[in-house]
C-alpha positions in Angstrom: 0.0 0.0 0.0 1.4 3.4 -1.0 0.1 6.8 0.3 2.1 9.7 -1.2 1.3 13.1 0.2 0.7 15.8 -2.3 0.2 19.5 -1.3 -2.3 20.8 -3.7 -2.4 24.6 -3.3 -5.6 26.5 -2.3 -8.3 25.3 -4.6 -10.3 22.8 -2.6 -13.2 22.7 -5.0 -10.9 22.1 -8.0 -9.5 19.0 -6.5 -13.0 17.8 -5.5 -14.2 18.4 -9.1 -11.4 16.0 -10.4 -12.2 13.3 -7.7 -16.0 13.3 -8.4 -15.6 13.8 -12.2 -15.2 11.1 -14.8 -11.4 11.3 -14.8 -9.1 11.9 -17.7 -7.2 8.6 -18.0 -8.3 6.5 -15.1 -12.0 5.8 -15.2 -13.8 7.1 -12.1 -16.7 4.9 -11.2 -19.2 5.7 -8.6 -17.3 8.4 -6.7 -18.5 8.6 -3.1 -17.4 9.3 0.5 -16.2 6.4 2.6 -15.1 8.4 5.6 -14.9 12.0 6.9 -14.1 14.1 9.9 -17.8 14.2 10.8 -20.3 11.4 10.2 -23.4 13.5 10.2 -24.4 16.3 7.9 -21.6 15.8 5.4 -22.7 16.5 1.9 -21.8 13.7 -0.6 -22.3 14.8 -4.2 -21.7 11.2 -5.3 -24.7 9.8 -3.4 -26.9 12.8 -2.7 -28.4 14.6 -5.8 -29.0 17.7 -3.7 -25.4 18.0 -2.5 -22.9 20.1 -4.5 -19.2 20.2 -4.8 -19.3 23.9 -3.8 -21.1 23.0 -0.6 -18.6 20.2 0.2 -15.7 22.5 -0.5 -17.2 25.3 1.7 -17.7 22.7 4.5 -14.0 21.8 4.4 -12.8 25.4 4.0 -14.7 26.9 7.0 -11.7 26.9 9.4 -9.5 28.4 6.7 -12.0 31.1 5.9 -12.4 32.0 9.6 -8.6 32.2 10.2 -8.1 34.3 7.1 -10.8 36.8 8.3 -9.1 37.2 11.7 -5.4 37.3 10.6 -3.8 39.7 8.2 -1.8 37.2 6.2 -4.2 34.7 4.5 -3.5 31.0 4.3 -3.0 30.0 0.6 -1.5 26.5 0.8 -4.2 24.7 2.8 -5.2 21.8 0.5 -3.7 18.5 1.6 -4.1 15.5 -0.8 -3.1 11.9 -0.1 -4.1 9.1 -2.6 -4.0 5.7 -0.9 -3.6 2.8 -3.3 -3.5 -1.0 -2.7 -1.3 -3.3 -4.7 -2.8 -5.0 -7.8 -2.7 -8.4 -6.2 -4.3 -7.3 -2.9 -7.8 -8.5 -2.1 -10.9 -6.4 -2.5 -11.4 -3.9 0.4 -14.9 -2.8 1.3 -16.0 0.8 1.9 -15.9 0.2 5.6 -12.4 -1.1 5.4 -11.2 1.8 3.3 -12.9 4.2 5.8 -10.9 2.6 8.7 -7.7 2.9 6.7 -8.4 6.6 5.9 -8.9 7.2 9.6 -5.6 5.6 10.5 -3.8 7.6 7.7 -5.0 11.0 8.9 -4.2 10.2 12.5 -0.7 9.1 11.6 -0.1 12.2 9.4 -1.2 14.6 12.2 -4.2 15.9 10.2 -6.6 14.5 12.8 -4.8 13.1 15.8 -6.5 10.5 17.8 -8.8 11.9 20.6 -8.3 15.4 19.2 -11.7 17.1 18.5 -10.0 20.2 17.1 -8.1 18.5 14.3 -8.3 19.4 10.6 -11.4 18.7 8.5 -11.0 15.9 6.0 -12.8 13.5 3.7 -12.0 10.2 1.9 -13.4 9.7 -1.6 -13.5 6.4 -3.4 -13.9 6.2 -7.2 -12.2 2.9 -7.9 -11.8 -0.5 -6.3 -8.1 -0.3 -5.5 -7.7 3.2 -4.1 -9.1 6.2 -2.2 -8.3 9.9 -2.1 -8.0 11.7 1.2 -8.5 15.5 1.1 -8.0 17.8 4.0 -7.7 21.5 4.7 -4.7 22.2 7.0 -6.2 24.7 9.4 -7.4 23.2 12.7 -10.7 24.1 14.3 -8.8 26.2 16.8 -7.2 28.2 14.0 -3.7 26.7 14.4 -1.8 24.9 11.7 -1.2 21.1 12.2 2.2 19.7 12.8 3.0 17.9 9.6 6.7 17.7 9.7 7.8 14.1 8.8 4.2 13.2 8.1 5.3 11.2 5.1 7.5 8.9 7.3 4.7 8.4 9.8 2.2 7.6 7.1 4.6 5.2 5.5 5.1 3.4 8.8 1.3 3.2 9.3 0.9 1.7 5.8 3.3 -1.1 6.8 1.1 -1.8 9.9 -2.1 -1.6 7.7 -0.6 -4.2 5.3 0.0 -6.5 8.2 -3.4 -6.0 9.8 -5.4 -6.4 6.6 -3.3 -9.2 5.0 -2.1 -7.0 2.1 1.1 -7.1 0.2 4.0 -6.1 2.5 6.2 -3.3 1.1 9.6 -2.4 2.4 10.1 0.5 4.8 11.4 3.7 3.2 14.4 5.7 4.4 14.2 9.0 2.3 16.8 8.0 -0.2 14.5 6.8 -2.9 14.0 8.8 -6.1 10.8 10.7 -6.4 7.8 8.8 -7.8 6.5 10.1 -11.2 3.4 12.3 -10.8 0.2 11.5 -12.6 0.9 14.6 -14.8 4.3 13.3 -15.8 3.0 9.9 -16.7 0.1 11.4 -18.7 2.5 13.7 -20.5 4.8 10.8 -21.4 1.9 8.8 -22.7 0.6 11.8 -24.8 4.0 12.3 -26.4 4.6 8.6 -27.0 7.5 8.3 -24.5 8.2 5.0 -22.8 9.7 6.9 -19.8 8.8 10.1 -17.9 11.3 12.9 -18.3 12.9 12.4 -14.9 13.3 8.7 -15.4 14.9 9.3 -18.8 17.2 11.9 -17.4 18.2 9.6 -14.5 19.2 6.9 -17.0 21.3 9.4 -19.0 23.0 10.7 -15.9 23.9 7.3 -14.6 25.1 6.2 -18.0 27.4 9.2 -18.2 29.0 9.0 -14.7 31.5 6.2 -15.5 32.8 8.2 -18.4 33.8 11.2 -16.4 36.1 12.3 -13.6 34.7 15.8 -12.7 31.3 17.4 -12.5 32.3 19.8 -15.4 33.2 16.7 -17.5 29.8 15.2 -16.7 27.9 18.2 -17.9 29.9 18.4 -21.1 29.3 14.7 -21.7 25.6 15.1 -21.2 25.4 18.0 -23.6 27.2 15.9 -26.2 24.7 13.2 -25.6 21.8 15.5 -26.5 20.7 16.4 -22.9 19.7 20.0 -22.2 22.0 21.3 -19.5 21.6 24.4 -17.4 24.6 25.1 -15.1 24.4 27.5 -12.2 27.6 29.4 -11.6 28.9 31.9 -9.1 30.6 35.2 -9.9 33.9 33.5 -10.1 32.6 31.0 -12.6 32.6 28.1 -10.2 29.9 25.5 -10.7 27.3 25.9 -7.9 24.5 23.7 -9.2 23.0 22.3 -12.3 19.7 21.2 -13.9 19.0 19.1 -16.9 16.1 18.8 -19.3 14.8 16.3 -21.9 14.6 17.7 -25.4 11.0 18.3 -26.3 9.8 18.5 -22.7 8.3 22.0 -22.7 5.9 23.9 -20.5 2.7 25.6 -21.7 4.7 28.6 -22.8 7.0 26.5 -25.0 9.9 26.8 -22.7 12.3 24.0 -21.8 11.6 22.3 -18.5 14.7 21.6 -16.4 15.0 19.3 -13.3 17.7 19.9 -10.7 19.9 16.7 -10.3 18.9 16.4 -6.6 15.2 16.3 -7.6 15.9 13.4 -10.0 17.6 11.3 -7.4 19.2 12.2 -4.0 22.7 10.9 -5.1 22.6 13.0 -8.3 22.9 16.4 -6.6 26.0 18.4 -7.4 27.7 17.9 -4.0 27.0 14.2 -4.2 28.4 14.0 -7.7 31.5 15.9 -6.8 32.2 13.7 -3.8 32.0 10.6 -6.1 33.8 11.9 -9.1 36.5 14.3 -7.8 38.3 11.8 -5.6 42.0 11.1 -6.1 43.0 7.6 -7.2 45.6 6.1 -4.9 49.1 5.8 -6.5 49.8 2.2 -7.6 52.9 0.6 -6.3 55.4 0.0 -9.2 55.7 -3.7 -8.5 51.9 -4.1 -8.8 52.1 -2.9 -12.4 54.4 -5.7 -13.4 51.9 -8.4 -12.7 48.9 -6.4 -13.7 46.2 -8.3 -15.7 46.4 -7.7 -19.4 42.8 -6.5 -20.2 40.4 -4.1 -18.6 37.9 -6.9 -18.1 40.5 -8.8 -15.9 41.4 -5.6 -14.1 37.8 -4.9 -13.3 37.4 -8.5 -11.9 40.5 -7.9 -9.7 39.1 -4.5 -8.6 36.0 -6.3 -7.2 38.1 -7.9 -4.6 37.9 -4.5 -2.8 34.1 -4.9 -2.7 34.4 -8.3 -1.2 36.9 -7.2 1.5 34.8 -4.1 2.4 31.5 -6.1 2.7 32.8 -9.1 4.5 35.2 -7.5 7.0 33.3 -7.0 10.2 35.8 -4.3 11.2 35.5 -2.4 8.0 34.0 1.1 8.0 30.3 1.4 6.9 31.3 4.4 4.9 33.9 2.4 3.0 31.4 -0.3 2.3 28.8 2.1 1.1 31.4 3.7 -1.2 32.3 0.3 -2.7 28.6 -0.4 -3.3 28.1 3.0 -5.1 31.2 2.3 -7.3 29.8 -1.2 -7.9 26.8 0.4 -9.5 29.1 2.4 -11.8 30.9 -0.8 -12.8 27.6 -2.6 -13.6 26.6 0.4 -15.7 30.0 0.4 -17.5 29.7 -3.4 -18.1 26.2 -2.9 -19.6 27.7 -0.4 -22.1 30.9 -2.4 -22.9 29.5 -5.9 -23.0 28.7 -7.8 -26.2 25.5 -6.6 -27.8 23.5 -9.7 -27.0 24.0 -9.1 -23.2 23.4 -5.4 -23.0 19.6 -5.4 -22.6 19.8 -7.7 -19.5 22.7 -5.8 -18.1 21.0 -2.4 -18.7 18.0 -3.6 -16.6 20.4 -4.8 -13.9 22.0 -1.4 -13.8 18.7 0.4 -13.5 17.6 -1.9 -10.7 20.9 -1.4 -8.8 20.5 2.4 -8.7 18.3 2.1 -5.7 20.9 -0.1 -3.9 23.7 2.5 -4.5 22.6 4.9 -1.8 21.5 4.7 1.8 21.6 6.7 4.9 25.2 5.7 5.4 27.4 8.4 4.1 30.0 7.0 1.6 33.7 7.6 1.8 34.1 7.7 -2.0 37.9 7.9 -2.0 38.0 4.4 -0.8 36.5 3.1 -4.0 38.6 5.1 -6.5 40.2 2.0 -7.8 36.9 0.3 -8.7 35.7 3.5 -10.3 38.9 3.7 -12.4 38.3 0.1 -13.5 34.8 1.0 -14.7 36.2 3.9 -16.8 38.9 1.7 -18.3 36.3 -0.9 -19.2 34.4 1.7 -21.3 37.5 2.3 -23.4 37.6 -1.3 -24.7 35.5 -3.6 -26.9 33.5 -6.4 -25.4 35.4 -9.1 -23.6 36.3 -12.3 -25.5 35.9 -15.9 -24.5 35.8 -16.3 -20.8 36.7 -12.7 -19.7 33.1 -11.4 -19.9 31.6 -14.4 -18.1 34.3 -14.2 -15.4 33.6 -10.6 -14.7 29.8 -11.2 -14.7 30.4 -14.1 -12.2 32.3 -11.6 -10.0 29.6 -9.0 -10.3 27.0 -11.6 -9.2 29.0 -12.4 -6.0 29.6 -8.7 -5.3 25.9 -8.0 -5.7 25.0 -10.9 -3.3 27.3 -9.3 -0.7 25.8 -5.9 -1.2 22.3 -7.4 -0.7 23.5 -9.1 2.5 25.2 -5.9 3.8 22.0 -3.8 3.3 19.8 -6.5 4.8 22.0 -6.7 7.9 21.6 -3.0 8.4 17.8 -2.9 7.9 18.1 -1.3 4.5 15.1 -3.2 3.1 14.5 -1.3 -0.1 18.2 -1.4 -1.0 18.5 -5.1 -0.3 15.4 -5.7 -2.4 16.9 -3.7 -5.3 20.2 -5.7 -5.0 18.2 -8.9 -5.1 16.4 -7.8 -8.2 19.7 -6.8 -9.8 21.1 -10.3 -9.0 18.4 -12.0 -11.0 19.3 -10.0 -14.2 23.1 -10.4 -13.6 22.6 -14.2 -13.3 20.6 -14.3 -16.5 23.3 -12.4 -18.3 26.0 -14.7 -16.9 24.1 -17.8 -17.9 23.9 -16.4 -21.5 27.5 -15.4 -21.6 28.8 -18.6 -20.1 26.7 -21.2 -22.0 28.9 -21.5 -25.1 32.1 -21.6 -23.1 30.8 -24.2 -20.7 29.7 -26.4 -23.6 33.1 -26.2 -25.2 34.8 -27.0 -21.8 32.6 -30.0 -21.3 33.4 -31.3 -24.7 37.1 -31.2 -23.9 36.7 -33.1 -20.6 39.9 -34.9 -19.6 40.4 -38.6 -19.9 38.7 -40.7 -17.2 41.8 -41.3 -15.1 42.6 -37.6 -15.1 39.1 -36.8 -14.1 39.2 -39.2 -11.2 42.4 -37.6 -10.0 40.9 -34.2 -10.2 37.8 -35.4 -8.3 40.1 -36.6 -5.5 41.6 -33.1 -5.5 38.1 -31.7 -5.0 37.4 -34.1 -2.1 40.6 -33.2 -0.4 40.4 -29.4 -1.0 36.7 -28.8 -0.4 35.3 -31.8 1.5 32.1 -30.1 2.7 30.9 -29.4 -0.8 32.6 -32.2 -2.8 29.4 -34.1 -3.4 27.5 -31.1 -4.8 30.4 -30.1 -7.0 30.9 -33.6 -8.5 27.2 -34.0 -9.2 26.9 -30.5 -10.7 26.1 -30.6 -14.4 29.1 -28.4 -15.0 31.6 -30.6 -13.3 33.0 -31.9 -16.6 33.7 -28.2 -17.5 35.4 -27.6 -14.1 37.5 -30.7 -14.7 38.7 -29.2 -18.0 39.5 -25.9 -16.3 41.5 -27.6 -13.6 43.4 -29.8 -16.2 44.2 -26.7 -18.3 45.5 -24.9 -15.1 47.6 -27.9 -14.2 49.1 -27.8 -17.6 50.1 -24.2 -17.0 52.0 -25.1 -13.9 49.3 -24.6 -11.3 48.2 -27.0 -8.6 44.5 -27.9 -8.8 44.3 -28.6 -5.1 45.6 -25.2 -4.2 43.4 -23.4 -6.8 40.3 -25.1 -5.4 41.1 -24.1 -1.8 41.8 -20.5 -2.8 38.6 -20.3 -4.9 36.5 -21.7 -2.1 38.0 -19.3 0.4 37.1 -16.3 -1.8 33.4 -17.2 -2.0 31.3 -19.4 0.2 29.6 -22.2 -1.8 26.7 -23.0 0.5 24.3 -20.6 -1.2 25.7 -21.1 -4.7 23.1 -22.5 -7.2 25.8 -24.5 -9.1 29.1 -24.6 -7.1 31.1 -26.1 -9.9 30.2 -23.2 -12.1 31.2 -20.7 -9.4 34.6 -22.3 -9.1 35.1 -22.3 -12.9 34.9 -18.5 -13.1 37.1 -17.9 -10.1 39.8 -20.4 -11.2 39.8 -19.2 -14.7 40.6 -15.7 -13.4 43.2 -16.9 -10.9 44.9 -19.3 -13.4 44.8 -17.0 -16.4 48.7 -16.7 -16.3 51.2 -19.5 -16.1 52.3 -20.4 -12.6 55.5 -18.7 -11.5 58.7 -20.8 -12.0 60.5 -20.9 -8.6 63.9 -21.5 -10.3 63.4 -18.5 -12.6 62.4 -16.4 -9.6 65.5 -17.4 -7.7 67.7 -16.5 -10.6 66.1 -13.1 -10.9 66.7 -12.5 -7.2 70.3 -13.4 -7.5 70.7 -11.1 -10.4 69.1 -8.3 -8.4 71.5 -8.9 -5.5 74.5 -9.1 -7.8 73.6 -5.8 -9.6 73.3 -4.0 -6.3 76.9 -4.8 -5.3 79.5 -2.1 -5.7 83.0 -2.7 -7.1 84.6 -1.4 -3.9 86.8 -4.1 -2.3 86.0 -4.8 1.3 87.6 -7.2 3.8 85.7 -10.5 3.6 84.1 -11.8 6.7 86.0 -14.9 7.7 82.7 -16.5 8.8 81.1 -16.0 5.4 80.9 -18.7 2.8 83.2 -18.4 -0.2 81.7 -16.6 -3.2 80.1 -18.8 -5.9 82.2 -18.7 -9.1 80.6 -16.8 -12.0 80.7 -19.8 -14.2 78.7 -21.8 -11.7 76.0 -19.2 -11.5 75.6 -19.2 -15.3 75.5 -23.0 -15.3 72.5 -22.9 -13.0 
């Protein structure tokens, strides 16, 4: 059940005319009162042919009119409107039940507190099976204004109780971080113009798609302009960017002027301060030795960067701000993947990115600098073509696991809406992974090792992961995993060690197909040949020899005699 509060100006009769009228898009059938502040003497134009909308509006406006006659400054924002809608799958609610629900809503909002005879005047009109409209005038009988601060939160909490009491669909509790719902006017305008999305939804998609491409707020605005979005920056006398608004081409007001929406009104995390905090963070300097073993493709680097998400979301001592930053950057990587992936995967990944937008933000303030590396990986991914062979599937498998962790992190902190969004994202990521991995798994299964080799590898599984060995060996993708382990062994890796490391990086209890989970992780870990210990020792000796100076020093009598040069070469 949803009950958005909509301040509606000063025209009480105008709103009543809409509620009792035939409607414009939604058919209004049998409009009538189901509840009101007074049970006797209330005119109902829907059931009483002698009652008029003017009389009903006058009845509601009486405290407003009296206050305006006694005080110099008139009240002009007194109309309070709250549509209350049940979910499509909910059972039919009678007029009496809707009346009880309306009474609970106005009490929770502060319009008519319980046991307060001097509350505001209100009515509840029903003109469809699945919803009612509550109309109130926000001047009390004693002339004071009601206390409506945080009324939206109180009404939302009461709706959750109503759902439980009446056996209705249970929605998740809000936390003021959701994007604004589209208004009826926005939806009607989009339908009239033949748009699949409202302007704000369209603009949100364009903004989120642009973020991984840019490193500053100025870059973001320039990118949006190049993408065809109308941009209206707000600058100070010095030229510094103080704010911005964006508009959809063709979205005009009645005077033919472009309509602009501030970023913060599109979604809370798209305000200018929030964007600057995310984009304008310094990337930590990479240690020179880390570059030497760096993965060769952006897809592999992105997979490696996701290790930071795993660490932040599984370490009980990690800061919540660090974890929230990693989740926000994870959303950018999902978006970048949806743009860079092969064409056949983009629709599913695009839906995943849209779903994850709600999981990217919560009441926990993010320390965005902690996720600079993941954000850089997302930008690098956009500068390359789609991954080949296993690299796309491996990255998608890593994104699936990171999203599972994000859902668990939100759930543990009571972020119900974010956890639900992450769970929805997970379904789309898994579908994309299934599609990407299918051809590769079929080829791996076709190349399954000989029976003796497969038995040996099965013993490695039993020894390395005894608790999950049965599930792994009966998994339909076990032949493909056996091929991956055999290929890794041919590259100098030890299957037993690879299995232990892969199992340690992701728990397998909740995995749908544990063998397939191991395939993706082992392919990433074993992508390079195993290091040669003898070659590494030779490099170490060369480094030590190069560091020695030609200066002759007395030799320590306790030291071993130096190895002849010819012997070193012989090794």
